[in-house]
Phi, psi and omega in degrees: 000322182294319185291324176297315175307312190293319183291325173298317176296319177303315182297341176264353179297149185287161175265049188227167185284161180164184173244159173236141185239107181271126183244156177269187181306326180275003181080011181270125180299131176254337180204139179231129177224167176250163178205150172279330179226105181303316185293316184294318181293320184287329174296330178291334177282320196241009179276193176310139176267111182268307179234102185305139182228128186299316177294322178298312185296327174292320179297315185293333184278339184258351186289126176236336193206139171235134178251142184240149168231114177283138176226167183282327183220165175288333176296320176291326176299325179299319183290315178302315183299319180293320184285331177289320176296321178294328180281318183266343185038063174303144185290336184257012172253061188293321189301314182278358176268351173271118185292309181040221187243026177295161179288156180226160162269131183236133168253108184298154178272074183224168178301322171238085191300154178248154169253123183228166163259129182227158175264128177072174179231157180232165176267073188239010180081354180288165170265132178245142172235131183138195014278160179243154186248351182238102189287329175301308180298321179299322179295322180293319177296320177298320176299319179298312186294325177291333174283325183282321180235093192288088174259159184283158185240342189284153178200115357288173179283131186282182179263347179230162182288151179248192188294330182293333176289322185285339176263014177069030181240025168200140180284356180065052178289340179303324178250011171079027178284346178219149181269170176294324181293315175299319180291324178295329177296317181297319180296321176291326172301317179299310183304314179298324180291312182291336181274354182085013182273058181294315185296314182294321177298315178301311181298324173303310176297319180301312180298320177288330175298312179301315177297319179295318183294319183294331181268010177063022175267077194286323178299316182292323178293321173302316180293323173294325174296315176304319179291327178296313181298325178292312171308315178301320181287330182271309184266089180297334175102167181272118179218105173289107189280017179303158180299326177290338181278327192295317178304325180291323175294320178295322175297323179297315178301317178298320182287319186292324183255005176057047182280150191281342180218163179295123181278066182291328175240120176247127178247125180244135187236148179214154179237133174243113192217110174245112183059026173074007184260136180053041180294140180226165174232159177217152172226132177239155187239131168244133180237122180048043173083002180243130177292133189243091188301325183295349177258006179292149176223148174244148178229124165278123177294126191248330191253355189242129174255153179080193187250102179211091187290333185293311181295328179291322183292320172305315184295315188290321176300313181298314185294325182297303190275337171295322181292319180295319178297314179301322183274351180057045181262157181293146179272157174289163176278334185214137171251125178247123178255132174273116178149188184260208186294325179300311176298319175303310188293323180293316174299312175303320179291322180295313182299318177298321179296333177265014175063035173250032183300338181275354181282128178291137177215129180226168178222158180240120178277152185282327192286310181243000178061045176277155176245132181242145176235140182306326187264016181229130187284327174250155187282159170277130171245104182263146177302148181304331181272004182295127177302326175298315182291320175302320182293313180290324180293317180296322175293319182299312182296326177294313180298320180294312185298322182288326173295314181299313179303311177300321182289317181298323177298320179288326181291316179302310176305320179299311187298316182290319189291321184289338175291336178276345184309318186281358184280124177301141172081359181260094178260189190303318182296313179292324177302314179296319177296318175301308180293329175291322188276326186244352175071313178227163180295323179305323181295345179263339187298137174085353178272150179277153186300337179292318179295315180305313182295319182293318186277336183257341182081012179270156186289157188302323184294311179297320181300319180299321179293326178295311182303312180293316181298314183290336171295316186285341187291000000 
């Protein structure tokens, strides 16, 4: 029964990077692993047994619960995996409990420390993190860390700043562009990050940004803000996606935004519009914290010409909810709009016109990821590590991805159709038949007229015109 529950949970796991923590009945981690694709990796643990492995069988026997830590990249998952294994010492993670001569991350013991990859560890007062098993991913992680925490890389330290300073990956201590105290603070930020203390680091940066702004040190405040945003993009945060945790996250959402009802069903909208051509809208749905793809919807914008995101949003919202009302189908508990106050106001006005003023609607702005409500003058500003913000951000990004995918498919069709425009006798109907049969113009090149006619259903004369035209190109 427990194995069936775990398999059901795994089917809801994201296809994204992260680490997974397999726990026993007492809640103790027995195995921790990283993955480029969490769902696929967990299915390999708990799917059909092809070649029995003694360790895998023990893990399956003891597993009762799986917690996830979502990350932006597989390289970041590598850092999480090592820090968690060192902290919990799971009994089935023997490899990374043995030091041997695997590579480590090293923070040197110098006045202005450096971050390096080294083999093995020495008693030299430096800080070591590892061992790691994947050098390729470790190098990617090192590049990410150097972007987040600009420490020097030179040895010995020169007299003048180098390229790393000019691209923002070194504070420039060689020319005194940063003090020992400021540099030490940056090193401590790195240590906190590697120790998994992301929330504490974010709070520290937020406090310093606020203080700098109060002292009118706006450039410094901007630097803190940029670092917070970078951390937010990298450290997606710890969210155990167990079934029992999703209701808690939704309860936190209801409480944080003072929603009128429990947000069991959330519908999120986005508009994709480049130069006003082929504008589209998208709606994605999350039910009880799980994206439900069968409920996703796409919209071709029909009533708006040119670039007007607000009117496009109004059209999409009107079409969605006027149809639900006409068909007497259940309404969502929460509507999420991708955008700021303007997009929110457009959606809210349309809902009011449909007599849906009681429906909760919020928006999430792209720039600072502030959350807006129609009845609130100031936005909600949640910490980047907030589970609520992560959930809404994920839903917003899914709506954007779905809209972009639809826009690109329409744009490709337009481009393909336009290539056929100069062919005599090929009008809209025949173009559609050709593209349905061959998908692209390239798929028709080199084919005889008879085959073009047979596969697409157009007449032989028109097929001959296509063959001759494509030969001349």
